[in-house]
C-alpha positions as CSV (number, residue, x, y, z in Angstrom):
1,M,48.3,30.5,-29.3
2,K,49.7,29.2,-26.0
3,Q,53.0,28.3,-27.8
4,R,53.3,31.9,-29.0
5,V,52.6,33.5,-25.6
6,Y,54.5,30.9,-23.6
7,P,57.2,29.6,-25.9
8,T,59.6,26.8,-24.7
9,G,62.4,28.4,-22.8
10,R,60.4,31.4,-21.5
11,Q,61.0,32.1,-17.9
12,I,58.1,32.8,-15.6
13,T,58.5,34.3,-12.2
14,G,56.2,34.7,-9.2
15,L,54.4,31.3,-9.5
16,H,52.8,29.6,-6.5
17,S,52.2,25.9,-6.0
18,F,48.5,25.2,-5.5
19,F,47.7,21.5,-6.4
20,V,49.6,18.2,-6.4
21,T,48.6,15.2,-8.6
22,S,50.2,12.1,-10.0
23,R,51.4,14.3,-12.9
24,G,53.4,16.6,-10.5
25,T,52.9,19.9,-8.8
26,W,50.7,22.5,-10.4
27,H,51.8,26.2,-10.2
28,R,50.1,29.4,-11.2
29,R,50.4,33.1,-10.8
30,L,47.8,34.9,-8.8
31,G,45.4,36.5,-11.2
32,S,42.0,36.3,-12.9
33,Y,42.9,33.6,-15.5
34,P,46.5,32.6,-15.0
35,I,48.4,29.9,-17.0
36,Q,48.9,26.7,-15.1
37,V,52.4,25.3,-15.1
38,V,53.0,21.7,-14.2
39,E,56.3,20.7,-12.6
40,R,56.4,17.0,-13.6
41,D,57.0,14.2,-11.1
42,T,57.3,16.4,-8.1
43,A,55.4,16.9,-4.9
44,R,56.1,20.4,-3.6
45,P,54.5,22.1,-0.5
46,L,51.4,24.1,-1.3
47,Y,51.7,27.9,-1.6
48,E,55.5,27.7,-2.2
49,S,56.9,30.3,-4.5
50,A,58.8,29.4,-7.7
51,D,60.4,30.8,-10.8
52,M,60.2,28.3,-13.7
53,T,61.2,27.9,-17.3
54,I,58.6,26.5,-19.9
55,T,59.7,23.1,-21.2
56,G,56.6,21.8,-23.1
57,H,52.9,22.3,-23.9
58,A,49.7,20.4,-23.3
59,P,46.1,21.3,-24.3
60,R,45.2,23.2,-21.2
61,Y,48.5,23.9,-19.4
62,V,52.2,24.0,-19.9
63,Y,55.1,22.1,-18.4
64,G,57.9,23.8,-16.5
65,E,61.1,23.3,-14.6
66,R,62.4,25.3,-11.7
67,H,65.3,27.6,-12.5
68,G,68.6,25.9,-11.7
69,S,66.9,22.5,-10.8
70,P,67.0,19.3,-12.9
71,A,63.6,17.9,-13.8
72,G,62.1,15.8,-10.9
73,A,64.4,17.3,-8.2
């Protein structure tokens, strides 16, 4: 279901960084049950805004990359 709602290549705007782990920076939209988008291998400041493109899927979240930025930048 997640792949149909958030297909690879879909652009999502209005995300905010809220958590940083060894996997990368976790982003989400403000809302009741938003999708979590992980920007791999990055450590961004918390509460920073971002627009991202979906690049992959995991069981409980999706992977994304910032618009106009190479992965890991």
